C-alpha positions, 0 to 999 in steps of 0.5 A: 412329373407324371400326369397320372392321378395319385389314387384318383385324386386331382394331382394338384390337390394331392401335391398341395396336401403333401406340401402343407404336410411338409411345411408342418414338418418343417420341410417340403418334399424333395424331387428326383429325376426319373431313371430306368423303367421301374418295378412298382408292383401294383397288380390288380387283384380284386379278390385278394384285396377285397378286405382292404377296402374295408380297412380303408373305410375303417381308417378314414376318420384316422387320417388327420393331424400329423397324417392328414396327407395320407390318402386311401386307395379307391381300388386297392392293388397288390404291391407284393412284387415291389423288389429291392435288396434286403439287409443281407444285400440279397434280392427280396420283394414285399411278399416277404412280409406277408401276414404283416401290416407294413409301412413302406417308405422310400428315402434317401440321405440327400432328401432333407425331409427323409432325414428328418422323419427317419428317427420318427419312423425308428420310434414307430418301429420300436413302439408298434413293431411286432409279428403283425406290423413292421416299418420297411424303409427302402433307401434309394441312394445310388452307389454302395451302402456306406453312406446310408449306413453312416447316416443311420448310425449317426442318427441313432436309428437302431430299430430299422433295417437297411433295405436298399434299391440303388437303381431307383427302380422302385420309385420309378414304378410307383411314379408310373402308377401315380403313387410317387412324385417326390421323396419321401414316399410312404405306402401303408400295406395290409397283410395280404400285400394290398395297398391301403393308403399312400402319401408323398411328403414327411410326417411325424410317424412317432405321433399319436395320430400316426400310431392310431392310424397304424393300430386302426389298419391292424384292427387293434 
């Protein structure tokens, strides 16, 4: 486990919050072995991310109930260089979603909490997905796309695209930044690609608490 502190909070405190959130959701976070070097982005860009601090301040009262484990970033950073494969299998980065508020989620088919929260992410996308907001779930199963495709089909996930990183490089990059220690990992990112907040562990993303958080991040 990395010794870096996620978003400047004591690691044990954040882990405790995430575990409590996992218990509430019916499962604890799943841990994975680090491989490779990682590509977690995280470039410092104070001028581009200046407005992100205002968003983080605005949403703090909304970090409660089902999304209480979400932690705002003291120093927002650009995440646009995070790389993965798009639904068409071609390489892309988070910069592709410029102009949209993004809920970026790392998941795997072998991660029980991930499997349990995926229908909720699907429902959130159906409820709020637009030209201003999108759920971007990136699957990190090794191997080909068959297993995650079957899982999404079997669970009726029909509003989310299959984004993939079978090298686990994205997870490792976020781990080095102190943003990830297990699955699922979720980042809330503004339209300029700057990190607003992050959490480890599952959440009820179809809840009113989650919807209020997203609307607050969008300023609507």
